[in-house]
mmCIF file of the N, C-alpha and C atoms, coordinates in Angstrom:
data_MODEL
# 
_entry.id   MODEL 
# 
loop_
_atom_site.group_PDB 
_atom_site.id 
_atom_site.type_symbol 
_atom_site.label_atom_id 
_atom_site.label_alt_id 
_atom_site.label_comp_id 
_atom_site.label_asym_id 
_atom_site.label_entity_id 
_atom_site.label_seq_id 
_atom_site.pdbx_PDB_ins_code 
_atom_site.Cartn_x 
_atom_site.Cartn_y 
_atom_site.Cartn_z 
_atom_site.occupancy 
_atom_site.B_iso_or_equiv 
_atom_site.pdbx_formal_charge 
_atom_site.auth_seq_id 
_atom_site.auth_comp_id 
_atom_site.auth_asym_id 
_atom_site.auth_atom_id 
_atom_site.pdbx_PDB_model_num 
ATOM 1   N N  . MET A 1 1  ? -10.731 2.487  -8.341 1.00 0.00 ? 1  MET A N  1 
ATOM 2   C CA . MET A 1 1  ? -9.388  2.715  -8.814 1.00 0.00 ? 1  MET A CA 1 
ATOM 3   C C  . MET A 1 1  ? -8.403  2.219  -7.751 1.00 0.00 ? 1  MET A C  1 
ATOM 4   N N  . ALA A 1 2  ? -7.389  1.526  -8.162 1.00 0.00 ? 2  ALA A N  1 
ATOM 5   C CA . ALA A 1 2  ? -6.417  0.941  -7.247 1.00 0.00 ? 2  ALA A CA 1 
ATOM 6   C C  . ALA A 1 2  ? -5.517  2.000  -6.615 1.00 0.00 ? 2  ALA A C  1 
ATOM 7   N N  . TYR A 1 3  ? -4.983  1.659  -5.467 1.00 0.00 ? 3  TYR A N  1 
ATOM 8   C CA . TYR A 1 3  ? -4.021  2.518  -4.796 1.00 0.00 ? 3  TYR A CA 1 
ATOM 9   C C  . TYR A 1 3  ? -2.622  2.219  -5.316 1.00 0.00 ? 3  TYR A C  1 
ATOM 10  N N  . LYS A 1 4  ? -1.737  3.180  -5.161 1.00 0.00 ? 4  LYS A N  1 
ATOM 11  C CA . LYS A 1 4  ? -0.336  3.020  -5.553 1.00 0.00 ? 4  LYS A CA 1 
ATOM 12  C C  . LYS A 1 4  ? 0.512   3.614  -4.432 1.00 0.00 ? 4  LYS A C  1 
ATOM 13  N N  . ILE A 1 5  ? 1.662   3.017  -4.180 1.00 0.00 ? 5  ILE A N  1 
ATOM 14  C CA . ILE A 1 5  ? 2.545   3.499  -3.122 1.00 0.00 ? 5  ILE A CA 1 
ATOM 15  C C  . ILE A 1 5  ? 3.628   4.385  -3.735 1.00 0.00 ? 5  ILE A C  1 
ATOM 16  N N  . SER A 1 6  ? 3.760   5.582  -3.187 1.00 0.00 ? 6  SER A N  1 
ATOM 17  C CA . SER A 1 6  ? 4.718   6.553  -3.713 1.00 0.00 ? 6  SER A CA 1 
ATOM 18  C C  . SER A 1 6  ? 6.127   6.295  -3.181 1.00 0.00 ? 6  SER A C  1 
ATOM 19  N N  . ASP A 1 7  ? 7.065   7.077  -3.672 1.00 0.00 ? 7  ASP A N  1 
ATOM 20  C CA . ASP A 1 7  ? 8.458   6.966  -3.235 1.00 0.00 ? 7  ASP A CA 1 
ATOM 21  C C  . ASP A 1 7  ? 8.655   7.422  -1.794 1.00 0.00 ? 7  ASP A C  1 
ATOM 22  N N  . ALA A 1 8  ? 7.613   7.964  -1.178 1.00 0.00 ? 8  ALA A N  1 
ATOM 23  C CA . ALA A 1 8  ? 7.690   8.367  0.230  1.00 0.00 ? 8  ALA A CA 1 
ATOM 24  C C  . ALA A 1 8  ? 7.720   7.143  1.154  1.00 0.00 ? 8  ALA A C  1 
ATOM 25  N N  . CYS A 1 9  ? 7.457   5.971  0.616  1.00 0.00 ? 9  CYS A N  1 
ATOM 26  C CA . CYS A 1 9  ? 7.418   4.726  1.390  1.00 0.00 ? 9  CYS A CA 1 
ATOM 27  C C  . CYS A 1 9  ? 8.722   4.509  2.150  1.00 0.00 ? 9  CYS A C  1 
ATOM 28  N N  . ILE A 1 10 ? 8.588   4.176  3.439  1.00 0.00 ? 10 ILE A N  1 
ATOM 29  C CA . ILE A 1 10 ? 9.763   3.892  4.269  1.00 0.00 ? 10 ILE A CA 1 
ATOM 30  C C  . ILE A 1 10 ? 9.912   2.390  4.533  1.00 0.00 ? 10 ILE A C  1 
ATOM 31  N N  . ALA A 1 11 ? 9.161   1.578  3.823  1.00 0.00 ? 11 ALA A N  1 
ATOM 32  C CA . ALA A 1 11 ? 9.234   0.116  3.880  1.00 0.00 ? 11 ALA A CA 1 
ATOM 33  C C  . ALA A 1 11 ? 9.037   -0.437 5.289  1.00 0.00 ? 11 ALA A C  1 
ATOM 34  N N  . CYS A 1 12 ? 8.075   0.132  6.019  1.00 0.00 ? 12 CYS A N  1 
ATOM 35  C CA . CYS A 1 12 ? 7.820   -0.323 7.389  1.00 0.00 ? 12 CYS A CA 1 
ATOM 36  C C  . CYS A 1 12 ? 6.889   -1.533 7.435  1.00 0.00 ? 12 CYS A C  1 
ATOM 37  N N  . GLY A 1 13 ? 6.080   -1.732 6.397  1.00 0.00 ? 13 GLY A N  1 
ATOM 38  C CA . GLY A 1 13 ? 5.180   -2.872 6.330  1.00 0.00 ? 13 GLY A CA 1 
ATOM 39  C C  . GLY A 1 13 ? 3.813   -2.653 6.945  1.00 0.00 ? 13 GLY A C  1 
ATOM 40  N N  . ALA A 1 14 ? 3.551   -1.474 7.471  1.00 0.00 ? 14 ALA A N  1 
ATOM 41  C CA . ALA A 1 14 ? 2.252   -1.201 8.090  1.00 0.00 ? 14 ALA A CA 1 
ATOM 42  C C  . ALA A 1 14 ? 1.113   -1.370 7.087  1.00 0.00 ? 14 ALA A C  1 
ATOM 43  N N  . CYS A 1 15 ? 1.319   -0.933 5.869  1.00 0.00 ? 15 CYS A N  1 
ATOM 44  C CA . CYS A 1 15 ? 0.277   -1.033 4.837  1.00 0.00 ? 15 CYS A CA 1 
ATOM 45  C C  . CYS A 1 15 ? -0.051  -2.487 4.521  1.00 0.00 ? 15 CYS A C  1 
ATOM 46  N N  . ALA A 1 16 ? 0.975   -3.311 4.401  1.00 0.00 ? 16 ALA A N  1 
ATOM 47  C CA . ALA A 1 16 ? 0.760   -4.723 4.085  1.00 0.00 ? 16 ALA A CA 1 
ATOM 48  C C  . ALA A 1 16 ? -0.001  -5.415 5.208  1.00 0.00 ? 16 ALA A C  1 
ATOM 49  N N  . ALA A 1 17 ? 0.331   -5.084 6.441  1.00 0.00 ? 17 ALA A N  1 
ATOM 50  C CA . ALA A 1 17 ? -0.348  -5.686 7.586  1.00 0.00 ? 17 ALA A CA 1 
ATOM 51  C C  . ALA A 1 17 ? -1.804  -5.255 7.649  1.00 0.00 ? 17 ALA A C  1 
ATOM 52  N N  . GLY A 1 18 ? -2.116  -4.062 7.154  1.00 0.00 ? 18 GLY A N  1 
ATOM 53  C CA . GLY A 1 18 ? -3.474  -3.544 7.202  1.00 0.00 ? 18 GLY A CA 1 
ATOM 54  C C  . GLY A 1 18 ? -4.342  -3.896 6.013  1.00 0.00 ? 18 GLY A C  1 
ATOM 55  N N  . CYS A 1 19 ? -3.760  -4.482 4.990  1.00 0.00 ? 19 CYS A N  1 
ATOM 56  C CA . CYS A 1 19 ? -4.512  -4.792 3.766  1.00 0.00 ? 19 CYS A CA 1 
ATOM 57  C C  . CYS A 1 19 ? -5.374  -6.048 3.950  1.00 0.00 ? 19 CYS A C  1 
ATOM 58  N N  . PRO A 1 20 ? -6.700  -5.917 3.832  1.00 0.00 ? 20 PRO A N  1 
ATOM 59  C CA . PRO A 1 20 ? -7.584  -7.064 4.048  1.00 0.00 ? 20 PRO A CA 1 
ATOM 60  C C  . PRO A 1 20 ? -7.571  -8.102 2.927  1.00 0.00 ? 20 PRO A C  1 
ATOM 61  N N  . VAL A 1 21 ? -7.042  -7.747 1.762  1.00 0.00 ? 21 VAL A N  1 
ATOM 62  C CA . VAL A 1 21 ? -7.030  -8.690 0.633  1.00 0.00 ? 21 VAL A CA 1 
ATOM 63  C C  . VAL A 1 21 ? -5.616  -9.126 0.263  1.00 0.00 ? 21 VAL A C  1 
ATOM 64  N N  . GLU A 1 22 ? -4.643  -8.780 1.098  1.00 0.00 ? 22 GLU A N  1 
ATOM 65  C CA . GLU A 1 22 ? -3.239  -9.161 0.895  1.00 0.00 ? 22 GLU A CA 1 
ATOM 66  C C  . GLU A 1 22 ? -2.725  -8.772 -0.483 1.00 0.00 ? 22 GLU A C  1 
ATOM 67  N N  . ALA A 1 23 ? -3.039  -7.544 -0.904 1.00 0.00 ? 23 ALA A N  1 
ATOM 68  C CA . ALA A 1 23 ? -2.619  -7.054 -2.221 1.00 0.00 ? 23 ALA A CA 1 
ATOM 69  C C  . ALA A 1 23 ? -1.259  -6.358 -2.179 1.00 0.00 ? 23 ALA A C  1 
ATOM 70  N N  . ILE A 1 24 ? -0.655  -6.249 -0.998 1.00 0.00 ? 24 ILE A N  1 
ATOM 71  C CA . ILE A 1 24 ? 0.585   -5.494 -0.853 1.00 0.00 ? 24 ILE A CA 1 
ATOM 72  C C  . ILE A 1 24 ? 1.726   -6.427 -0.493 1.00 0.00 ? 24 ILE A C  1 
ATOM 73  N N  . SER A 1 25 ? 2.853   -6.250 -1.195 1.00 0.00 ? 25 SER A N  1 
ATOM 74  C CA . SER A 1 25 ? 4.040   -7.057 -0.924 1.00 0.00 ? 25 SER A CA 1 
ATOM 75  C C  . SER A 1 25 ? 5.279   -6.174 -0.945 1.00 0.00 ? 25 SER A C  1 
ATOM 76  N N  . GLU A 1 26 ? 6.335   -6.687 -0.344 1.00 0.00 ? 26 GLU A N  1 
ATOM 77  C CA . GLU A 1 26 ? 7.581   -5.934 -0.280 1.00 0.00 ? 26 GLU A CA 1 
ATOM 78  C C  . GLU A 1 26 ? 8.246   -5.944 -1.652 1.00 0.00 ? 26 GLU A C  1 
ATOM 79  N N  . GLY A 1 27 ? 8.592   -4.758 -2.115 1.00 0.00 ? 27 GLY A N  1 
ATOM 80  C CA . GLY A 1 27 ? 9.258   -4.628 -3.400 1.00 0.00 ? 27 GLY A CA 1 
ATOM 81  C C  . GLY A 1 27 ? 10.705  -4.211 -3.212 1.00 0.00 ? 27 GLY A C  1 
ATOM 82  N N  . ASP A 1 28 ? 11.290  -3.630 -4.216 1.00 0.00 ? 28 ASP A N  1 
ATOM 83  C CA . ASP A 1 28 ? 12.678  -3.199 -4.184 1.00 0.00 ? 28 ASP A CA 1 
ATOM 84  C C  . ASP A 1 28 ? 12.779  -1.822 -3.531 1.00 0.00 ? 28 ASP A C  1 
ATOM 85  N N  . GLY A 1 29 ? 12.979  -1.782 -2.225 1.00 0.00 ? 29 GLY A N  1 
ATOM 86  C CA . GLY A 1 29 ? 13.130  -0.527 -1.506 1.00 0.00 ? 29 GLY A CA 1 
ATOM 87  C C  . GLY A 1 29 ? 11.845  0.089  -1.005 1.00 0.00 ? 29 GLY A C  1 
ATOM 88  N N  . LYS A 1 30 ? 10.695  -0.395 -1.485 1.00 0.00 ? 30 LYS A N  1 
ATOM 89  C CA . LYS A 1 30 ? 9.398   0.078  -1.008 1.00 0.00 ? 30 LYS A CA 1 
ATOM 90  C C  . LYS A 1 30 ? 8.369   -1.019 -1.259 1.00 0.00 ? 30 LYS A C  1 
ATOM 91  N N  . TYR A 1 31 ? 7.220   -0.863 -0.640 1.00 0.00 ? 31 TYR A N  1 
ATOM 92  C CA . TYR A 1 31 ? 6.157   -1.841 -0.833 1.00 0.00 ? 31 TYR A CA 1 
ATOM 93  C C  . TYR A 1 31 ? 5.394   -1.532 -2.119 1.00 0.00 ? 31 TYR A C  1 
ATOM 94  N N  . GLU A 1 32 ? 4.756   -2.574 -2.678 1.00 0.00 ? 32 GLU A N  1 
ATOM 95  C CA . GLU A 1 32 ? 4.029   -2.434 -3.934 1.00 0.00 ? 32 GLU A CA 1 
ATOM 96  C C  . GLU A 1 32 ? 2.632   -3.015 -3.792 1.00 0.00 ? 32 GLU A C  1 
ATOM 97  N N  . ILE A 1 33 ? 1.688   -2.414 -4.485 1.00 0.00 ? 33 ILE A N  1 
ATOM 98  C CA . ILE A 1 33 ? 0.301   -2.879 -4.458 1.00 0.00 ? 33 ILE A CA 1 
ATOM 99  C C  . ILE A 1 33 ? -0.035  -3.541 -5.788 1.00 0.00 ? 33 ILE A C  1 
ATOM 100 N N  . ASN A 1 34 ? -0.572  -4.753 -5.715 1.00 0.00 ? 34 ASN A N  1 
ATOM 101 C CA . ASN A 1 34 ? -1.033  -5.466 -6.901 1.00 0.00 ? 34 ASN A CA 1 
ATOM 102 C C  . ASN A 1 34 ? -2.388  -4.869 -7.277 1.00 0.00 ? 34 ASN A C  1 
ATOM 103 N N  . ALA A 1 35 ? -2.433  -4.136 -8.367 1.00 0.00 ? 35 ALA A N  1 
ATOM 104 C CA . ALA A 1 35 ? -3.648  -3.430 -8.788 1.00 0.00 ? 35 ALA A CA 1 
ATOM 105 C C  . ALA A 1 35 ? -4.805  -4.382 -9.081 1.00 0.00 ? 35 ALA A C  1 
ATOM 106 N N  . GLU A 1 36 ? -4.498  -5.603 -9.474 1.00 0.00 ? 36 GLU A N  1 
ATOM 107 C CA . GLU A 1 36 ? -5.557  -6.568 -9.783 1.00 0.00 ? 36 GLU A CA 1 
ATOM 108 C C  . GLU A 1 36 ? -6.246  -7.080 -8.521 1.00 0.00 ? 36 GLU A C  1 
ATOM 109 N N  . LEU A 1 37 ? -5.529  -7.066 -7.397 1.00 0.00 ? 37 LEU A N  1 
ATOM 110 C CA . LEU A 1 37 ? -6.095  -7.536 -6.131 1.00 0.00 ? 37 LEU A CA 1 
ATOM 111 C C  . LEU A 1 37 ? -6.679  -6.409 -5.295 1.00 0.00 ? 37 LEU A C  1 
ATOM 112 N N  . CYS A 1 38 ? -6.206  -5.190 -5.497 1.00 0.00 ? 38 CYS A N  1 
ATOM 113 C CA . CYS A 1 38 ? -6.620  -4.034 -4.700 1.00 0.00 ? 38 CYS A CA 1 
ATOM 114 C C  . CYS A 1 38 ? -8.110  -3.762 -4.875 1.00 0.00 ? 38 CYS A C  1 
ATOM 115 N N  . VAL A 1 39 ? -8.809  -3.582 -3.737 1.00 0.00 ? 39 VAL A N  1 
ATOM 116 C CA . VAL A 1 39 ? -10.243 -3.284 -3.769 1.00 0.00 ? 39 VAL A CA 1 
ATOM 117 C C  . VAL A 1 39 ? -10.519 -1.817 -3.413 1.00 0.00 ? 39 VAL A C  1 
ATOM 118 N N  . SER A 1 40 ? -9.482  -1.009 -3.371 1.00 0.00 ? 40 SER A N  1 
ATOM 119 C CA . SER A 1 40 ? -9.580  0.432  -3.121 1.00 0.00 ? 40 SER A CA 1 
ATOM 120 C C  . SER A 1 40 ? -10.306 0.776  -1.820 1.00 0.00 ? 40 SER A C  1 
ATOM 121 N N  . CYS A 1 41 ? -10.040 0.005  -0.774 1.00 0.00 ? 41 CYS A N  1 
ATOM 122 C CA . CYS A 1 41 ? -10.721 0.236  0.499  1.00 0.00 ? 41 CYS A CA 1 
ATOM 123 C C  . CYS A 1 41 ? -10.069 1.352  1.320  1.00 0.00 ? 41 CYS A C  1 
ATOM 124 N N  . GLY A 1 42 ? -8.787  1.639  1.059  1.00 0.00 ? 42 GLY A N  1 
ATOM 125 C CA . GLY A 1 42 ? -8.099  2.707  1.778  1.00 0.00 ? 42 GLY A CA 1 
ATOM 126 C C  . GLY A 1 42 ? -7.457  2.297  3.083  1.00 0.00 ? 42 GLY A C  1 
ATOM 127 N N  . ALA A 1 43 ? -7.535  1.023  3.445  1.00 0.00 ? 43 ALA A N  1 
ATOM 128 C CA . ALA A 1 43 ? -6.943  0.566  4.702  1.00 0.00 ? 43 ALA A CA 1 
ATOM 129 C C  . ALA A 1 43 ? -5.441  0.830  4.736  1.00 0.00 ? 43 ALA A C  1 
ATOM 130 N N  . CYS A 1 44 ? -4.770  0.687  3.612  1.00 0.00 ? 44 CYS A N  1 
ATOM 131 C CA . CYS A 1 44 ? -3.324  0.917  3.553  1.00 0.00 ? 44 CYS A CA 1 
ATOM 132 C C  . CYS A 1 44 ? -2.986  2.374  3.845  1.00 0.00 ? 44 CYS A C  1 
ATOM 133 N N  . ALA A 1 45 ? -3.763  3.273  3.276  1.00 0.00 ? 45 ALA A N  1 
ATOM 134 C CA . ALA A 1 45 ? -3.534  4.702  3.479  1.00 0.00 ? 45 ALA A CA 1 
ATOM 135 C C  . ALA A 1 45 ? -3.780  5.099  4.931  1.00 0.00 ? 45 ALA A C  1 
ATOM 136 N N  . GLU A 1 46 ? -4.753  4.454  5.569  1.00 0.00 ? 46 GLU A N  1 
ATOM 137 C CA . GLU A 1 46 ? -5.074  4.756  6.957  1.00 0.00 ? 46 GLU A CA 1 
ATOM 138 C C  . GLU A 1 46 ? -3.978  4.300  7.914  1.00 0.00 ? 46 GLU A C  1 
ATOM 139 N N  . THR A 1 47 ? -3.276  3.223  7.576  1.00 0.00 ? 47 THR A N  1 
ATOM 140 C CA . THR A 1 47 ? -2.257  2.678  8.479  1.00 0.00 ? 47 THR A CA 1 
ATOM 141 C C  . THR A 1 47 ? -0.854  3.201  8.208  1.00 0.00 ? 47 THR A C  1 
ATOM 142 N N  . CYS A 1 48 ? -0.631  3.799  7.052  1.00 0.00 ? 48 CYS A N  1 
ATOM 143 C CA . CYS A 1 48 ? 0.707   4.271  6.681  1.00 0.00 ? 48 CYS A CA 1 
ATOM 144 C C  . CYS A 1 48 ? 1.110   5.512  7.483  1.00 0.00 ? 48 CYS A C  1 
ATOM 145 N N  . PRO A 1 49 ? 2.269   5.476  8.164  1.00 0.00 ? 49 PRO A N  1 
ATOM 146 C CA . PRO A 1 49 ? 2.695   6.617  8.970  1.00 0.00 ? 49 PRO A CA 1 
ATOM 147 C C  . PRO A 1 49 ? 3.192   7.804  8.142  1.00 0.00 ? 49 PRO A C  1 
ATOM 148 N N  . VAL A 1 50 ? 3.487   7.596  6.850  1.00 0.00 ? 50 VAL A N  1 
ATOM 149 C CA . VAL A 1 50 ? 4.000   8.691  6.015  1.00 0.00 ? 50 VAL A CA 1 
ATOM 150 C C  . VAL A 1 50 ? 3.085   9.039  4.845  1.00 0.00 ? 50 VAL A C  1 
ATOM 151 N N  . GLY A 1 51 ? 1.921   8.404  4.768  1.00 0.00 ? 51 GLY A N  1 
ATOM 152 C CA . GLY A 1 51 ? 0.956   8.730  3.719  1.00 0.00 ? 51 GLY A CA 1 
ATOM 153 C C  . GLY A 1 51 ? 1.389   8.324  2.313  1.00 0.00 ? 51 GLY A C  1 
ATOM 154 N N  . ALA A 1 52 ? 2.164   7.251  2.205  1.00 0.00 ? 52 ALA A N  1 
ATOM 155 C CA . ALA A 1 52 ? 2.669   6.844  0.889  1.00 0.00 ? 52 ALA A CA 1 
ATOM 156 C C  . ALA A 1 52 ? 1.596   6.268  -0.045 1.00 0.00 ? 52 ALA A C  1 
ATOM 157 N N  . PRO A 1 53 ? 0.642   5.463  0.432  1.00 0.00 ? 53 PRO A N  1 
ATOM 158 C CA . PRO A 1 53 ? -0.376  4.949  -0.489 1.00 0.00 ? 53 PRO A CA 1 
ATOM 159 C C  . PRO A 1 53 ? -1.400  6.035  -0.848 1.00 0.00 ? 53 PRO A C  1 
ATOM 160 N N  . ALA A 1 54 ? -1.741  6.092  -2.123 1.00 0.00 ? 54 ALA A N  1 
ATOM 161 C CA . ALA A 1 54 ? -2.758  7.037  -2.579 1.00 0.00 ? 54 ALA A CA 1 
ATOM 162 C C  . ALA A 1 54 ? -3.448  6.448  -3.805 1.00 0.00 ? 54 ALA A C  1 
ATOM 163 N N  . GLU A 1 55 ? -4.685  6.890  -4.059 1.00 0.00 ? 55 GLU A N  1 
ATOM 164 C CA . GLU A 1 55 ? -5.402  6.422  -5.235 1.00 0.00 ? 55 GLU A CA 1 
ATOM 165 C C  . GLU A 1 55 ? -4.722  6.948  -6.486 1.00 0.00 ? 55 GLU A C  1 
ATOM 166 N N  . GLU A 1 56 ? -4.667  6.091  -7.495 1.00 0.00 ? 56 GLU A N  1 
ATOM 167 C CA . GLU A 1 56 ? -4.064  6.504  -8.775 1.00 0.00 ? 56 GLU A CA 1 
ATOM 168 C C  . GLU A 1 56 ? -4.995  7.424  -9.500 1.00 0.00 ? 56 GLU A C  1 
# 
């Protein structure tokens, strides 16, 4: 199951830098995960300082 970034996102970019498949991009006010590219590895959740990414 793909991860999704919640409204807690502070748009720091840590999740995008940690994503091994480059499934995360900057969106409107927060980062977004492309569910088709996400491999549910959890790297984004591990690097996020506010815990915004979570499994759907």
